[in-house]
C-alpha positions as CSV (number, residue, x, y, z in Angstrom):
1,X,-17.5,-41.7,8.3
2,X,-16.6,-45.1,6.9
3,X,-18.4,-46.5,3.9
4,X,-20.8,-49.2,5.1
5,X,-21.5,-52.5,3.2
6,X,-23.8,-55.4,3.8
7,X,-21.0,-57.9,4.4
8,X,-21.5,-61.3,2.9
9,X,-19.0,-62.8,5.3
10,X,-20.3,-61.3,8.6
11,X,-23.9,-61.3,7.4
12,X,-24.4,-57.8,8.7
13,X,-23.7,-54.2,7.9
14,X,-20.1,-53.2,8.6
15,X,-17.4,-50.7,7.5
16,X,-16.2,-51.4,4.0
17,X,-12.8,-51.6,2.4
18,X,-11.0,-48.4,1.5
19,X,-9.7,-49.8,-1.8
20,X,-10.6,-52.5,-4.3
21,X,-8.5,-55.4,-3.0
22,X,-8.2,-57.6,-6.0
23,X,-8.1,-57.0,-9.8
24,X,-11.0,-57.2,-12.2
25,X,-14.7,-57.8,-11.7
26,X,-14.1,-60.0,-8.6
27,X,-12.2,-57.2,-6.9
28,X,-15.1,-54.8,-7.5
29,X,-17.6,-57.3,-6.2
30,X,-15.5,-57.8,-3.1
31,X,-15.2,-54.0,-2.6
32,X,-19.0,-53.7,-2.9
33,X,-20.0,-56.7,-0.7
34,X,-17.2,-57.5,1.8
35,X,-16.4,-55.5,4.9
36,X,-12.8,-54.7,6.1
37,X,-13.3,-57.3,8.9
38,X,-14.6,-59.9,6.4
39,X,-11.5,-59.3,4.2
40,X,-9.2,-59.6,7.2
41,X,-10.8,-63.0,8.0
42,X,-10.2,-64.0,4.4
43,X,-6.5,-63.0,4.6
44,X,-6.2,-65.2,7.7
45,X,-7.8,-68.1,5.9
46,X,-5.7,-67.5,2.8
47,X,-2.5,-67.9,4.9
48,X,-3.7,-71.3,6.1
49,X,-4.7,-72.4,2.6
50,X,-1.4,-71.3,1.0
51,X,0.6,-73.0,3.8
52,X,-1.4,-76.2,3.8
53,X,-1.6,-76.6,0.1
54,X,1.9,-75.2,-0.5
55,X,0.8,-72.6,-3.0
56,X,2.8,-69.9,-4.5
57,X,1.4,-66.6,-5.9
58,X,4.1,-66.8,-8.5
59,X,2.4,-69.9,-10.1
60,X,-0.6,-68.9,-12.3
61,X,-2.3,-72.3,-11.5
62,X,-2.1,-71.4,-7.8
63,X,-3.8,-68.1,-8.4
64,X,-6.8,-69.9,-10.0
65,X,-7.0,-72.1,-6.9
66,X,-6.7,-69.1,-4.6
67,X,-9.5,-67.3,-6.4
68,X,-11.8,-70.4,-6.1
69,X,-11.2,-70.5,-2.4
70,X,-11.7,-66.7,-2.2
71,X,-15.1,-67.0,-3.9
72,X,-16.0,-69.9,-1.7
73,X,-15.0,-68.2,1.5
74,X,-16.4,-64.7,0.7
75,X,-19.5,-65.6,-1.2
76,X,-20.3,-69.2,-0.4
77,X,-19.9,-70.2,-4.1
78,X,-18.5,-73.6,-5.1
79,X,-17.0,-76.2,-2.9
80,X,-13.8,-74.3,-2.0
81,X,-13.2,-71.9,0.8
82,X,-13.4,-74.3,3.7
83,X,-10.3,-75.2,5.8
84,X,-8.0,-77.5,3.9
85,X,-8.6,-81.2,4.5
86,X,-6.6,-82.5,7.4
87,X,-5.8,-79.0,8.8
88,X,-4.9,-79.1,12.5
89,X,-4.6,-75.8,14.2
90,X,-1.5,-75.4,16.3
91,X,-2.0,-76.2,20.0
92,X,-3.0,-73.2,22.2
93,X,-0.1,-71.6,24.1
94,X,-0.3,-71.9,27.9
């Protein structure tokens, strides 16, 4: 049986992550409070944020920005975590 967590993203109980997904205390907090589905939603948002803001994980400054967005998206902390300003989703395929 899957480990269940009270997911802060989904606002309900859901199957948790199998492993700590991020280093340090933030990773442990995510593991304890974010479901596998909530984490998947974050990864989708992360892709958009990285593309729109042209961030690289090789840049330590970008990692700080990514963590700010992560905390905003996953836990509603701070002003980050929303879609980047001016983001336009691609048109739906017919």
